[in-house]
C-alpha positions in Angstrom: 28.5 18.8 19.6 25.6 21.3 20.7 22.6 20.2 23.0 19.1 21.1 22.3 17.9 24.1 25.0 13.8 22.4 24.6 15.3 18.8 26.1 12.6 16.2 25.9 11.6 14.9 30.1 13.6 12.5 30.1 14.3 10.6 33.2 17.7 8.1 33.4 16.4 4.4 31.5 18.6 3.1 34.2 17.7 2.7 37.6 18.5 0.2 39.9 16.8 1.1 43.2 13.5 1.7 43.8 11.3 -0.4 45.0 7.8 -1.7 44.5 6.3 0.5 46.7 7.6 3.1 45.3 4.4 5.8 44.5 5.7 9.2 42.5 9.5 10.4 42.3 11.0 13.4 40.2 14.6 13.8 38.9 15.5 16.9 38.7 18.0 18.7 37.7 18.1 22.8 39.0 14.7 24.1 38.5 13.9 21.1 35.0 11.8 18.3 35.9 13.3 16.0 33.7 10.5 13.1 34.2 7.6 11.8 36.0 8.0 7.9 36.9 4.6 5.7 36.4 4.3 3.4 39.4 4.6 -0.1 38.9 1.4 -2.9 40.2 2.3 -5.7 40.6 -0.9 -7.0 39.9 -0.4 -6.0 36.5 2.2 -9.1 36.1 3.0 -12.4 36.0 6.1 -13.2 36.8 9.1 -9.9 37.2 7.6 -9.0 40.4 10.9 -6.4 41.1 10.4 -4.8 38.0 10.5 -0.7 37.4 9.3 0.5 34.6 9.9 4.6 33.4 7.8 7.0 31.1 10.1 9.2 28.9 7.8 12.3 28.5 7.8 15.2 26.6 6.2 14.3 22.6 3.7 16.1 21.1 2.6 13.3 18.6 2.0 9.7 19.0 4.9 7.4 19.1 4.4 5.5 15.7 8.4 3.7 15.4 11.3 3.6 17.6 15.1 2.2 17.4 17.5 1.8 19.3 21.4 2.1 18.2 22.9 -1.3 18.3 25.8 0.1 20.6 23.0 0.8 23.4 23.6 5.0 22.9 21.1 6.1 20.9 17.3 5.9 21.3 15.4 7.4 18.1 11.4 8.4 18.0 9.1 9.3 14.7 6.5 10.8 16.1 3.2 12.0 14.5 3.7 15.3 14.7 6.2 15.0 12.1 9.5 14.0 14.1 12.3 12.2 14.3 14.0 12.3 18.0 17.1 11.3 19.0 17.9 10.8 22.6 21.5 10.5 23.7 20.4 7.8 26.9 23.6 8.9 28.9 23.8 12.2 28.8 19.9 11.6 29.3 18.9 14.2 26.5 17.4 15.2 24.0 21.0 14.6 21.3 18.7 16.4 18.0 14.6 16.6 16.9 14.3 17.0 12.7 11.6 17.0 10.9 10.8 14.0 9.7 7.1 11.9 8.8 7.8 8.9 9.8 6.6 5.9 9.2 4.4 3.6 11.7 6.6 0.3 13.6 9.6 -0.6 12.2 10.6 2.1 10.2 13.7 2.9 11.2 17.0 1.5 10.6 20.3 2.8 11.6 24.3 1.6 10.0 27.0 3.3 13.1 30.0 2.7 10.5 28.2 4.6 8.4 27.1 6.4 10.2 23.2 6.7 9.2 20.0 6.0 9.7 17.4 5.3 6.9 13.4 6.9 7.1 10.5 5.4 5.9 9.5 9.2 5.4 6.0 9.1 4.1 6.5 8.1 0.1 10.1 8.0 0.5 13.2 6.8 1.7 15.3 9.7 4.2 19.0 9.5 5.1 20.3 11.2 7.4 23.9 11.2 9.2 23.2 9.6 12.5 25.1 11.0 14.5 24.0 14.7 14.2 20.6 14.6 11.9 22.0 15.7 9.1 19.7 15.5 6.0 22.1 13.3 3.8 18.9 12.2 1.3 16.1 11.2 -0.1 15.1 8.4 -2.4 11.6 8.7 -4.3 10.9 6.9 -6.3 7.7 4.9 -4.3 5.0 6.0 -5.5 2.9 5.1 -2.9 3.7 5.3 1.4 7.0 3.5 2.1 6.3 0.5 4.8 8.9 -0.9 6.1 13.5 -0.3 5.3 16.1 -3.1 5.8 20.0 -2.6 5.8 22.2 -4.9 4.5 24.6 -6.5 6.8 27.0 -5.4 4.7 26.0 -1.8 4.5 25.6 -1.6 1.0 21.8 -1.5 -0.3 18.9 -0.9 1.8 15.4 -2.6 0.7 12.6 -0.6 1.2 8.1 -1.6 0.9 5.6 -0.1 -0.3 2.3 -2.0 1.0 0.5 0.6 -1.0 2.7 0.6 -4.1 3.1 -3.0 -3.8 6.8 -3.4 -5.0 10.2 -4.1 -3.5 12.2 -1.6 -4.4 16.2 -2.0 -3.2 18.4 0.7 -3.7 22.4 1.2 -3.5 23.4 3.3 -0.1 26.2 5.0 -1.1 24.8 6.2 -4.8 21.0 6.7 -4.0 20.4 4.9 -7.5 17.4 2.5 -8.0 19.4 -0.9 -8.3 15.2 -2.8 -9.0 12.4 -3.0 -8.6 10.2 -6.1 -7.8 6.8 -5.6 -8.4 4.8 -8.4 -10.1 2.7 -11.1 -8.3 3.1 -9.6 -5.3 0.7 -8.4 -3.4 0.8 -5.8 -0.2 4.3 -5.9 1.3 4.4 -3.7 4.5 7.6 -5.8 6.3 11.5 -6.7 4.9 14.4 -7.4 7.4 17.8 -8.6 6.1 19.2 -11.9 6.8 22.2 -11.2 10.0 24.6 -13.6 7.5 23.1 -11.6 4.4 22.2 -13.6 2.1 18.5 -13.3 1.7 15.8 -10.8 3.4 12.8 -12.3 4.2 9.2 -9.8 3.0 6.0 -10.4 4.7 2.8 -9.2 2.8 -0.7 -8.0 4.1 -4.3 -8.0 1.8 -5.3 -11.6 -0.5 -0.8 -12.5 -0.6 -0.5 -13.2 3.6 2.7 -15.1 2.9 6.6 -14.7 3.7 8.3 -14.5 0.8 12.6 -15.5 0.9 14.5 -13.2 -1.4 18.0 -14.3 -3.4 20.3 -10.3 -1.5 22.3 -11.2 -4.8 20.2 -11.5 -7.6 17.3 -10.4 -6.0 15.5 -13.6 -7.1 12.8 -15.4 -5.2 14.2 -17.9 -3.5 10.9 -19.4 -1.4 7.2 -18.1 -0.5 5.4 -19.6 2.7 1.6 -20.9 1.9 -0.5 -18.1 3.6 -1.2 -17.7 6.1 -4.7 -17.0 8.1 -4.2 -13.3 8.2 -1.9 -10.4 7.0 2.0 -10.1 8.1 1.5 -7.5 10.4 5.5 -7.4 10.9 8.7 -9.4 11.5 12.2 -10.1 13.2 14.7 -11.9 12.5 17.0 -14.0 15.6 20.7 -12.3 16.3 22.4 -15.9 15.1 20.1 -15.6 12.1 18.2 -19.1 13.0 14.4 -17.9 13.6 12.3 -16.0 11.7 9.5 -15.1 14.0 6.6 -13.0 12.5 3.3 -11.5 13.4 -0.2 -12.7 11.7 -2.8 -11.5 13.4 -3.0 -11.9 17.2 -0.2 -14.7 16.6 3.3 -15.4 17.3 4.5 -17.6 14.5 8.1 -19.3 13.8 10.5 -20.6 10.7 13.4 -22.4 11.2 15.8 -20.6 8.5 17.2 -23.9 8.0 15.0 -25.3 6.0 11.7 -22.4 5.5 9.8 -24.7 7.8 7.4 -23.4 9.7 8.2 -24.7 13.2 6.0 -22.9 16.1 3.0 -21.0 16.7 1.7 -19.5 20.1 -1.4 -17.4 20.4 -0.9 -14.4 21.0 -3.4 -11.2 22.6 -7.7 -10.7 21.8 -6.5 -8.6 19.2 -4.2 -8.4 17.1 -0.4 -7.8 16.7 0.6 -4.5 15.6 4.6 -5.4 16.1 7.6 -7.6 17.6 11.0 -7.6 19.0 13.4 -9.9 19.2 15.9 -10.0 23.0 19.6 -9.9 21.7 19.8 -13.3 23.5 17.0 -14.7 21.2 14.9 -16.3 23.5 12.4 -13.8 24.1 10.1 -11.9 21.2 7.7 -8.7 22.8 4.4 -8.1 20.8 2.9 -5.4 21.2 -0.8 -4.9 20.6 -3.8 -3.7 19.8 -5.5 -4.1 23.3 -2.9 -1.4 24.3 -0.6 -4.2 26.4 3.2 -5.8 25.5 3.7 -9.8 26.4 6.7 -11.1 26.0 7.3 -14.7 24.7 9.7 -17.7 25.4 10.7 -18.4 21.9 12.0 -22.2 22.5 9.0 -23.1 24.2 5.7 -20.8 23.9 5.2 -20.5 26.4 4.2 -16.2 27.7 6.1 -14.9 30.7 4.2 -11.8 31.2 2.2 -9.3 29.9 3.2 -5.7 30.8 0.4 -3.6 30.8 0.4 0.5 31.5 0.1 2.7 28.1 -3.3 4.0 26.8 -4.2 3.2 23.8 -2.6 0.8 20.8 1.3 -0.1 21.5 3.4 0.8 17.9 6.2 0.5 18.8 9.7 -1.8 20.5 13.2 -2.4 20.4 15.4 -3.6 23.0 18.6 -2.3 24.6 21.2 -4.5 23.3 22.3 -5.8 26.7 19.1 -7.6 26.7 18.1 -5.6 30.1 15.6 -3.0 28.6 12.3 -3.3 26.0 11.7 0.8 25.0 7.9 0.9 24.2 6.1 3.7 22.3 2.2 4.0 21.8 -0.3 6.1 21.0 -0.7 7.8 24.2 2.2 10.2 23.2 4.6 7.5 25.8 8.0 5.7 25.9 8.3 3.3 28.6 11.6 1.9 29.5 10.6 -1.6 31.5 13.3 -3.1 33.1 13.6 -6.3 32.6 16.9 -7.9 34.3 17.9 -6.3 38.0 
């Protein structure tokens, strides 16, 4: 497969031998500088004294949304200059960069088996071929900006939500046909995710609604609604084992038991609102990105804060763990992706 000549400046995310005394380092192939390593400042962290952080530079727009494919091979980056960029993490080069108006936070979903990536593209849902970025179809029924998208575990359906037009739309992935629109008596819905078993999808709302809603994934009937929350539900994620729902509610991390649908924990986070969250593959850690420009990691079982990661300038808008849990990727207003090495 042909690689674009104007590769992003990228340093390998696999750095294992760099000490904390590192001040400046470049990786050069021929005459091309791939990236600059941001120096690690131990005083910034509560733990992880040997953590390394790497910058992926070369983006010309705010990093609005990122995703890592389940096999860990591709990093997908949506930026404010209207591009979706796929980076081959093993080859350390840009695979492709396509014109897509990727929306904020968790607006990129992938399916490896079907070789697709689904993106919230302004007021449309765009489906691209994951391997080469070819645009396959556009789902255009939304009348407002699409806030979030998710793909059913069996690969049959897409659910998209829009906080602007206040609808939830369910699509047939293969045909692109709209199956159903849910729009009555719901608030501005901005986040959605399927449970791993595909039995439910869960939505979170902002505005005056501020509730979580639990939907039957087959009949699309509303199963349950949470009590109204004390702030906007800015993002939600479900643990890989399907037992826990975690939501960013204002500046709190709140979790629910998906067996009982009852809230089990509320963790006080940063001073300002949390934009988005991510759960580690082992279901033990939740990462939060906030408007203070920092990232906080919490123990999901106890609520204990593990560490605070500093280094971005401006709001941190996107987070993604690597499938093995060794790395955390973050994107921010500073037009940069940082790669935090969480494990040696």
